[in-house]
N, C-alpha and C positions, 0 to 999 in steps of 0.2 A: 473506834475502841478507846482511843485516848480521850476523846470528848466525853464518853460515858464514864470513864474512871474519874474524870475531873468534875462530873456533874453533881448536883445536889442530891439526886436519888440514883445512886450508882446501879443498883440491881434492876430498877425499872428501866433505865436507859440501856443497860447491857442486854436486856431481852430483845431489843431492836438491833443493836449493833453487833453483838457477838454472833448471833445466829443469822445475820444478814448474808453471810457468805453462802448460805444454802441456795440463794437465788443464782449466784454465779455458778455454783456447781450444777444447778438445774439447767442453766443455759448450755454449759458444756456437755452435760448428759444428753440433752436434746440433740445437739450436734452429733455426738458420738453414736447415739442409737440410730439416727437416720443415715449417717455416713456408713455405718457397718451393716445397714439393712436388717437390724434386729426387729424393726417394725416397718411395714410397708408404708411408704409415703402416700401411695395411691389409696390405701385402706384408711389411713389417717384423714385424708381429704374427704373421703366419703362419710366417715363418722362425724367429722367436724361440720360438714355441710348439713347433715341431718340435724345436728344439735343447733346450729344457727337458724335453720329453717323452722325448727320447733319454737325457738325464741321469737322469731318474726311472726309466726302464726299466732302465738299466744298474745302478742301485742295487738294484732289485727282483731282477734276475737274480743279482746278487752275493749277496744275502741268501738267496734260495731255493735256488740250485743249488751254492753253494760254501761249505763249512764253513770250510776254510782258504782264505781269499779269493784268487780268481784275480787280483784287481785290486791288492790290497795285502797286507802281511805280517801284519796283525792282524785277527782275526775278530770283534772287539768293535766295530769301527767300519766304516762304509761310505764308499767314496770314488768309486765308479762310474768314469767315464772319466778322473777326475783321478788314478787309479792311486795312487802312494805319497804324493801330495800330499793331506793330510787337510783339504780345504777345500770339500768338496761342500756341507756344511751352511751354511758361511759364504757361499758363492756363492748358494745358493738363498734365503738369508735376505734378500737384496736383489733378486735377479733375479725371484723369484716375485711380488713386489709390483709390479714394473715391468710384468710380463706382464699381470696382472689389471687394472692401471690402464689400460693401453692398450685392453683389452677393454671396460672400463667407459666409456671415452671414446668408442670407436667405436660402442658400442651403448647409448648414454646413456638412450634412451627405453625400453629393454627392461624390462618390469615384473618380470622375474625376475633382474635383474642382481645384486642383493644376495645372493640365494641361490646363484647360480652362482659369484660371486666368493668368498664365504666357504666354499663347498664345495671349490672349487679350492685355496684357501689351507689348508684343513684337511688335504687330501691332501698338499700340499707340506710343511706343517710336520710331518706324520707322517714323511716322508722325512728331514727335518732332524733329528728326534728319533733316528731309526735311524742317522743318520750319527755319532752320539755326540758331536757338537760342542755343548757345554753353552752357551757364550755365544751361539752362533747360534740355538739353540732359545729361550733366554730373550729374545733380541732379537725374534725372530719372534712369540713368544707375546705380549709386551708390545705389539708393533705391532698385532696383530690386536685385542687388547682395546681399545686406544686408538681404533682406527678404528671399531670397533663403537660405542663410547660417543659418538664425535663425529660419526657419520654417520647412524645408524639412528634415525628418529623413531617408527617403528611398533613398538609393544611386541611384536606378533605376530612380525614379521620378526626383531626383536632376539632374542627367546627361541628362535625356530626356528634361527637362525644359531648361537647359543650351544650349543644342543642338538647340532647337527651337529658343531661344533668339539669339544665334550667327548666325543662318541661316538668320533670318530676317535682322539683322544689316549688315551682309556681303552683302546680296542682295541689300539693299538700298545704301550702300557705292559704290558698283560696278556699279549699274545702273544709279545713279544720280551724274554726274560729278560736277555740280554746287554746290550742297550741300557738296560734298567731298572737293572741293577746299576751300569753306568757313570754314568748320569745322576743317580741318586739315592743308591744305597748307597755307591759310591766317594766321592761328594761329601761324604756325611755322615761317612765315615771321615776324610777330610781335615780337615773342620771340627771334629771332636771329638777329634783327636789330642791326647794328654796330653804328648807328647814335644816340643812346640814352644812357644815363647814368642811371644805375639801380643797386642799392645796393643788390636787390634781384636777384642775378645771380649766376650761377654755371657753370664753364668751358665755359664761353662765351655765355651761354644761359640764357636769362632773365626769371625769374620765374613769372613775371607779365608784361603784356603789359604796355607801358609807360603811357598811359592815366589813367589806374587803379592805377599804382604806384604813380603818382603825386596826385591823389585824396586821396589815402590812407595816404600819407605823410602829406597832408594838414589837414586831419581829425585828425591825430595823434598830430599835432601841436596845433590844437584847443583843444584837450583833455588836453594837458599839461598846457594850459592857464587857463582852468576851469575844473579841474579834478574831482571835487566832484559832481557838478550839471550840468555841460556842458553848452552849449550855448542856449539850448532850442530846443524842438522837431521841426523838419522840418526847422531848422535855418541854416543848412549847406549851402543851396543855397544862403543865404544872407551874411553869414560870409566869405564864400570862396573868395570873391573879396577883402577882406582886404589885404593890402600890406604885412602883416606878413605871410599870407598863400597862396597867389595867385602865380600861375605858369602857364605855357602854357596850360596845360590840367586839371588844378585843379578844375575849377568851373563846377558844375552840380547841379542837384536837390539833389543828394546824392552821397556818395563815393563808391557805389557798394560793400559795405561790411557791413553786419548787425552789427558786433561787433564794427567796427570803427565808423559807423554812430551813434550808441547808446553811445559810449564813447565820441564822440565829441558833441553830442546834449543833452544827459541826464547824462553823467558822470558815476562815480562809482555807484551812486544811481540807475540809470536806467539799467545798465548792469548786476548788481549782480543777480537779479532774473533769467535772461536768462542763465547765467553761471551755476547757481545752478540746473536749470531744465536740462540743457545739461549734466552735470555731473551725475545727478540722472538717466537719460536715459542710459548713458554709463554703469552704474552699473547694471541696470536692464537687459540690453542687454547681459552683461557678464554672468549673472545668466541664461538667456535664452539659451545662447550658451552651458553652462554646461549641461542643460537639453537635448539639441539636441545631444550632444556628449555622452549622457547617463551617465554622471558623477553625476548629480543630478536628483532626481525623480520629483521634483516640476516644473510644467510648469508655466512660468511667463506670457507669452502672447499667446493668441490664434492666429490662422492664420489671421483671419479677423481683429483682433486688430493690428497686425503688419503692415497690409496693409495701415492703416491710421497713426499709430504712427511713422513708419520709415520716410515717407515723411515730417512729422513735425520735426523729428530729423534732417533730411537733411537741412530743412529750418534754423535750428539753427547752422548748421555746420559752423565753422569759416573760412574755407579755400575755399569756393565757392563764386564767385561773386553773389551778390544778388540785388533784387529790393529795392526800397525805403521801409523801415520798416513800414512807415505810409501810404503807398499807399492804397487807398480805396478798389479796387476790389481784390487786393492781400490779404489784411487783411480779407476780407469777406471769401475767400477760406480757409485761414488758420484757422480762427475761426469756420468755418463750419466743418473742420476736427476735431477741438477740441470738438465741440458739439457731433460728432459721437464717438470720443474716450471716452467721458464721458458715452455715452449711451451703447456702447459695453461692457465696463469694468463693468458697473453696471447691465448688463443683460446677463451674461455669460451662464446662464442655459436656455435661451429662444430661442436659434438659431433653425430655422425651418429645418426640414428634407428635 
């Protein structure tokens, strides 16, 4: 709010900051509604399952039956029912984990829950890969790996889950050339381009594509100019055209980095809570790892809790390209996760057999 008041376009910035509290209220409302059984969690799971299934089927139909996509204008990416909005992978990278988390909670005593969950996630991450959204695929991939490491104590289940996961990914990479070219070959071309100057490079390989690099540099310069309060929420898109910050690829709605966006738009005041939450989760994950390794006896997170906490942690991870922090539908998904995190942690003894 302070950043918006001090911004160059107060009313534009206030539209993002003043009403941002609605997402926090949404998270608490989600917790309250489920806690007080105003809406059946089992019914929510069934409806959500059908919705995710429809999205997956729409992507499969698009891939199998349409060369020139019926849903969007590019045949190298899948969008399903999102049509020209290329966000199918980003949506599934969060929604998939929420779906399997609810399943794991409702059927906590099911002896096959690990295999069912990781099989389902393997299918869903395959769709994310086919969507062509690289950051969504990386986020989902890291989430699954971290969840595996922090939850599975049985070596047999761990290895079997890893095998299923690798089999699905290998099959998708092998069978779909277009997705493979976009996810790997095109990325390598971007990173190995000799026609760009990038300080984030190692042995001739750029660690960031030039467009991300220039946006990040612009955001960093904005932060240096207003380090304490920033230029105001959602103001990157307006300030980036200033001659002090502009370059060929610098202007966009956001710099594709959560931390640099918050630094440039909200300054130290806005970034501090995010950093503290991220560090706290790192500490808790370390304690959970000690439990899995049988060094400590106290379990920090239940399996279903990790299925929603880890994607939230990856959302806060500083080295993955991100969407606009103030994006409406993305914020709804993130705060829906937070609502379920609050519910799960406060109802550990109520998981259904």
